C-alpha positions as CSV (number, residue, x, y, z in Angstrom):
1,X,-0.1,0.3,-0.2
2,X,3.0,2.3,1.2
3,X,4.4,1.7,-2.3
4,X,0.9,2.3,-4.5
5,X,0.8,5.6,-2.4
6,X,4.3,6.9,-3.4
7,X,3.4,6.0,-7.1
8,X,0.3,7.9,-7.2
9,X,2.4,10.8,-5.6
10,X,4.8,10.8,-8.5
11,X,2.1,10.4,-10.9
12,X,0.5,13.8,-9.3
13,X,3.9,15.5,-9.9
14,X,4.3,14.3,-13.7
15,X,0.7,15.3,-14.6
16,X,1.6,19.0,-14.3
17,X,4.3,18.3,-17.1
18,X,2.8,17.4,-20.7
19,X,3.9,14.1,-21.9
20,X,6.2,13.3,-19.0
21,X,6.1,9.6,-18.1
22,X,7.4,7.7,-14.7
23,X,9.4,5.3,-17.1
24,X,11.5,8.3,-18.4
25,X,12.6,8.4,-14.6
26,X,14.1,4.8,-14.8
27,X,17.3,3.6,-16.3
28,X,16.2,0.4,-18.0
29,X,19.8,-1.2,-18.3
30,X,20.5,-1.1,-14.9
31,X,16.7,-1.4,-13.8
32,X,17.0,1.7,-11.1
33,X,16.3,5.3,-11.0
34,X,17.6,8.1,-13.0
35,X,19.2,9.5,-9.7
36,X,20.7,12.5,-11.4
37,X,17.9,13.4,-13.2
38,X,15.4,13.1,-10.3
39,X,17.5,15.2,-8.2
40,X,17.5,18.0,-11.0
41,X,13.9,17.7,-11.6
42,X,12.4,17.4,-8.2
43,X,12.8,18.9,-4.8
44,X,15.0,17.0,-2.2
45,X,12.1,15.5,-0.4
46,X,10.0,14.5,-3.4
47,X,13.6,12.7,-4.8
48,X,14.4,10.8,-1.7
49,X,10.6,9.4,-1.9
50,X,10.7,8.6,-5.6
51,X,14.5,6.7,-5.0
52,X,13.0,4.7,-1.9
53,X,10.5,3.0,-4.0
54,X,11.5,-0.6,-5.2
55,X,11.9,-1.6,-9.0
56,X,11.4,-5.1,-10.1
57,X,14.7,-6.5,-11.6
58,X,12.5,-8.9,-13.6
59,X,11.9,-6.6,-16.8
60,X,8.1,-7.7,-16.9
61,X,5.4,-5.4,-18.7
62,X,2.8,-3.8,-16.5
63,X,-0.6,-5.5,-16.4
64,X,-4.0,-4.6,-14.5
65,X,-4.4,-7.0,-11.5
66,X,-7.3,-6.7,-9.1
67,X,-6.4,-6.9,-5.6
68,X,-9.8,-8.2,-4.3
69,X,-8.9,-11.8,-4.6
70,X,-6.2,-14.3,-5.2
71,X,-6.8,-14.8,-9.0
72,X,-6.2,-11.0,-10.0
73,X,-9.3,-10.6,-11.7
74,X,-12.6,-8.7,-11.3
75,X,-15.7,-9.8,-9.8
76,X,-19.0,-8.3,-7.9
77,X,-18.7,-10.5,-4.9
78,X,-15.0,-9.5,-4.4
79,X,-16.1,-5.9,-4.4
80,X,-18.7,-6.4,-2.4
81,X,-16.7,-8.0,0.3
82,X,-14.0,-5.2,-0.1
83,X,-16.4,-2.5,0.3
84,X,-17.7,-4.6,3.5
85,X,-14.3,-4.5,4.8
86,X,-13.8,-0.8,4.3
87,X,-17.0,0.1,5.9
88,X,-15.7,-2.1,9.0
89,X,-12.6,-0.4,9.1
90,X,-14.2,3.1,8.8
91,X,-15.8,2.3,11.9
92,X,-13.0,1.3,13.9
93,X,-11.3,4.7,12.9
94,X,-14.3,6.7,13.8
95,X,-13.4,9.1,16.6
96,X,-16.3,7.6,19.1
97,X,-15.0,7.6,22.8
98,X,-14.1,3.9,22.9
99,X,-11.8,4.4,20.1
100,X,-10.4,7.3,21.8
101,X,-9.5,5.6,24.8
102,X,-7.7,2.9,22.7
103,X,-5.5,5.5,21.0
104,X,-5.0,7.3,24.8
105,X,-6.7,10.2,23.4
106,X,-9.3,10.3,26.6
107,X,-9.6,8.3,29.7
108,X,-13.8,8.3,29.4
109,X,-15.1,5.6,27.1
110,X,-18.8,6.5,28.5
111,X,-21.4,8.1,26.0
112,X,-21.4,11.9,26.4
113,X,-25.2,12.1,25.5
114,X,-26.7,9.3,27.9
115,X,-23.4,8.4,30.3
116,X,-24.9,4.6,30.5
117,X,-22.6,2.7,28.2
118,X,-19.1,2.8,26.3
119,X,-19.6,5.1,23.0
120,X,-19.3,2.8,20.2
121,X,-20.3,3.5,16.7
122,X,-23.3,0.9,17.3
123,X,-24.3,2.6,20.5
124,X,-24.1,6.2,19.2
125,X,-26.4,5.2,16.1
126,X,-28.6,2.4,17.2
127,X,-28.5,1.8,21.2
128,X,-28.4,5.0,22.9
129,X,-31.8,5.9,24.5
130,X,-31.6,9.5,22.9
131,X,-31.3,7.3,19.3
132,X,-33.9,4.9,19.9
133,X,-36.1,8.1,20.9
134,X,-35.4,9.2,17.2
135,X,-35.8,5.9,15.6
136,X,-39.1,5.1,17.4
137,X,-40.7,8.6,16.2
138,X,-39.9,7.9,12.9
139,X,-41.5,5.7,10.0
140,X,-43.5,2.8,11.6
141,X,-41.3,0.5,9.8
142,X,-38.4,1.4,11.8
143,X,-40.7,1.4,14.9
144,X,-41.5,-2.4,14.2
145,X,-38.1,-3.6,13.2
146,X,-37.0,-6.2,15.8
147,X,-33.9,-8.6,14.7
148,X,-30.5,-9.4,16.1
149,X,-27.3,-7.2,16.0
150,X,-24.0,-6.6,17.8
151,X,-22.6,-3.8,15.5
152,X,-23.9,-1.1,13.3
153,X,-22.5,-2.8,10.2
154,X,-25.4,-5.4,11.1
155,X,-27.7,-3.0,11.3
156,X,-27.0,-1.3,7.7
157,X,-27.1,-4.9,6.2
158,X,-30.7,-5.9,7.4
159,X,-32.1,-2.7,6.2
160,X,-30.3,-2.5,3.0
161,X,-31.6,-6.2,2.5
162,X,-35.1,-5.2,3.7
163,X,-35.9,-1.7,2.7
164,X,-36.2,0.1,-0.8
165,X,-36.9,3.6,-2.2
166,X,-37.8,6.2,0.2
167,X,-37.6,4.1,3.4
168,X,-34.0,3.1,2.5
169,X,-33.0,6.9,1.9
170,X,-35.1,7.8,5.4
171,X,-32.6,5.3,7.0
172,X,-29.6,6.9,5.5
173,X,-30.5,10.4,6.1
174,X,-31.6,9.9,9.8
175,X,-28.5,7.7,10.6
176,X,-26.3,11.3,9.3
177,X,-28.5,13.5,11.2
178,X,-28.1,11.5,14.7
179,X,-24.3,11.4,13.9
180,X,-24.4,15.4,13.2
181,X,-26.2,15.8,16.5
182,X,-23.6,13.6,18.5
183,X,-21.0,16.0,17.0
184,X,-22.8,19.5,17.1
185,X,-23.3,18.3,21.2
186,X,-19.5,17.7,21.7
187,X,-18.3,20.4,19.9
188,X,-20.9,23.3,20.3
189,X,-23.0,22.2,23.4
190,X,-26.2,22.2,21.3
191,X,-28.5,19.4,21.2
192,X,-31.0,19.3,18.5
193,X,-34.6,17.9,19.9
194,X,-35.7,14.2,18.3
195,X,-38.4,16.5,16.4
196,X,-36.0,18.2,14.2
197,X,-34.3,15.5,13.3
198,X,-37.3,13.1,12.5
199,X,-38.9,16.1,10.4
200,X,-35.8,17.2,9.0
201,X,-35.1,13.7,7.7
202,X,-38.5,13.2,6.3
203,X,-38.3,16.5,4.4
204,X,-35.2,15.8,2.9
205,X,-36.2,12.7,1.6
206,X,-39.2,14.4,0.1
207,X,-37.0,16.6,-1.5
208,X,-34.8,13.9,-2.9
209,X,-37.9,12.5,-4.4
210,X,-38.9,15.5,-5.9
211,X,-35.7,15.8,-7.5
212,X,-35.8,12.3,-8.9
213,X,-39.4,12.9,-10.4
214,X,-38.1,16.3,-12.1
215,X,-35.0,14.1,-13.5
216,X,-37.6,11.4,-14.7
217,X,-40.1,13.8,-16.0
218,X,-37.7,15.8,-18.4
219,X,-35.2,12.8,-19.5
220,X,-35.9,11.7,-22.8
221,X,-33.5,8.4,-22.2
222,X,-35.7,5.5,-23.2
223,X,-35.2,2.6,-20.6
224,X,-33.9,-0.5,-22.4
225,X,-32.8,-4.0,-20.6
226,X,-29.1,-4.8,-21.3
227,X,-28.6,-7.7,-23.6
228,X,-25.6,-10.0,-23.4
229,X,-23.4,-10.6,-26.1
230,X,-23.1,-13.8,-27.9
231,X,-20.5,-16.4,-26.2
232,X,-17.1,-15.7,-27.3
233,X,-17.6,-12.0,-27.6
234,X,-17.6,-9.1,-24.9
235,X,-19.9,-5.9,-25.0
236,X,-18.6,-2.6,-24.2
237,X,-20.8,-0.1,-22.9
238,X,-19.4,3.6,-22.6
239,X,-21.2,7.4,-21.8
240,X,-19.8,10.5,-21.0
241,X,-21.0,13.8,-19.2
242,X,-19.7,17.4,-19.3
243,X,-20.2,20.1,-16.7
244,X,-19.9,23.5,-18.9
245,X,-19.8,25.7,-15.7
246,X,-17.1,23.5,-13.8
247,X,-15.1,22.7,-17.3
248,X,-14.5,19.4,-17.1
249,X,-15.8,16.1,-18.5
250,X,-16.0,12.5,-17.3
251,X,-16.1,9.1,-19.0
252,X,-16.9,5.7,-17.8
253,X,-16.4,2.2,-19.9
254,X,-17.6,-1.3,-18.7
255,X,-16.7,-4.6,-20.6
256,X,-18.9,-7.5,-19.8
257,X,-18.9,-11.1,-21.4
258,X,-21.6,-13.5,-22.4
259,X,-22.5,-14.3,-19.1
260,X,-22.9,-10.5,-17.6
261,X,-19.4,-11.0,-15.8
262,X,-17.6,-7.5,-15.6
263,X,-14.2,-8.2,-17.3
264,X,-13.1,-4.7,-16.8
265,X,-14.1,-1.1,-16.0
266,X,-12.2,2.4,-16.1
267,X,-13.2,6.0,-15.5
268,X,-11.5,9.1,-15.9
269,X,-11.8,13.0,-16.1
270,X,-10.5,15.8,-18.5
271,X,-10.3,19.3,-18.0
272,X,-12.0,21.5,-20.3
273,X,-15.7,21.6,-21.8
274,X,-16.6,19.6,-25.0
275,X,-19.6,19.3,-26.9
276,X,-21.8,16.6,-25.9
277,X,-21.0,14.2,-29.4
278,X,-17.3,14.8,-28.9
279,X,-17.3,13.8,-25.6
280,X,-19.1,10.5,-26.4
281,X,-16.9,10.1,-29.2
282,X,-13.8,10.3,-26.7
283,X,-15.6,7.9,-24.1
284,X,-16.1,5.4,-27.2
285,X,-12.1,5.8,-27.9
286,X,-11.3,5.8,-24.3
287,X,-13.3,2.3,-24.2
288,X,-12.1,0.7,-27.2
289,X,-8.5,1.5,-26.7
290,X,-9.1,-0.2,-23.2
291,X,-10.0,-3.4,-25.3
292,X,-7.3,-3.4,-27.5
293,X,-5.0,-2.8,-24.3
294,X,-6.7,-6.3,-22.7
295,X,-6.6,-8.2,-26.0
296,X,-10.3,-8.5,-26.5
297,X,-10.8,-9.1,-30.4
298,X,-14.8,-9.9,-30.7
299,X,-15.9,-6.6,-29.5
300,X,-19.7,-5.1,-29.5
301,X,-20.1,-1.7,-28.5
302,X,-23.2,0.0,-27.2
303,X,-24.1,3.6,-26.1
304,X,-26.6,6.4,-26.0
305,X,-25.4,8.6,-28.8
306,X,-26.3,6.6,-32.2
307,X,-24.4,9.4,-34.1
308,X,-21.0,8.1,-32.4
309,X,-21.6,4.6,-32.4
């Protein structure tokens, strides 16, 4: 992970120099960094960071590897478990008092709101008496919920599996407001009444629903079911979006086989505003280049810009 972080730092430094690549800093005969060039181009701190990164002596070509499983290939299930692990790790890093005691930042692990239990993420967002009041005054769906859980990740999984639409949105927004109320109490000494949280959460979901409805009414996109390609073929789907006011465009591509298995995916952004047709064409070129890079020969292309396809 440290090596990856350092490489990203180098890429960021080189990105400001048009056409510059990391390989230009490597002596391919000795398989090591070009010390004099690096010290000439970069400041001393950056030069030390770069030269501390080990380089493989095997002279193997670069390849894309998915670190979510032992095979190095992407799968939806491995992405799910990676996301689950990250959420669990995030909970472990949250600055609740139990974690602060472990880091020796404070000596008191008790909840600053009720003072009755240790302050864990699960306690703050679900078990604290003040939090239970919020969930109890919220939608009936939460009032009637009864299940075994030992941490908030299990609570989240339960509602993500049993909720949909407005109920799921209400769960997410209410959770956020409970967490913000706890932080406001600790840092500002202000404690919001449960009615403010309940009504505020419902109002936020209603506004979100209104925005969705407006998007659906103004959208001219025809909803279609994705069709798999024939066996032995892959299908490339590509799309682009432009933000004229912020001055950038985004591109995304995904490649799937006849069994709907994701073979590869990539997204990127570019500075500058492009006409929608040009942006779609650039997205298509981006996707075809990825297919060529990965060696896919039998290729179908699908997108929402017919003039480009």
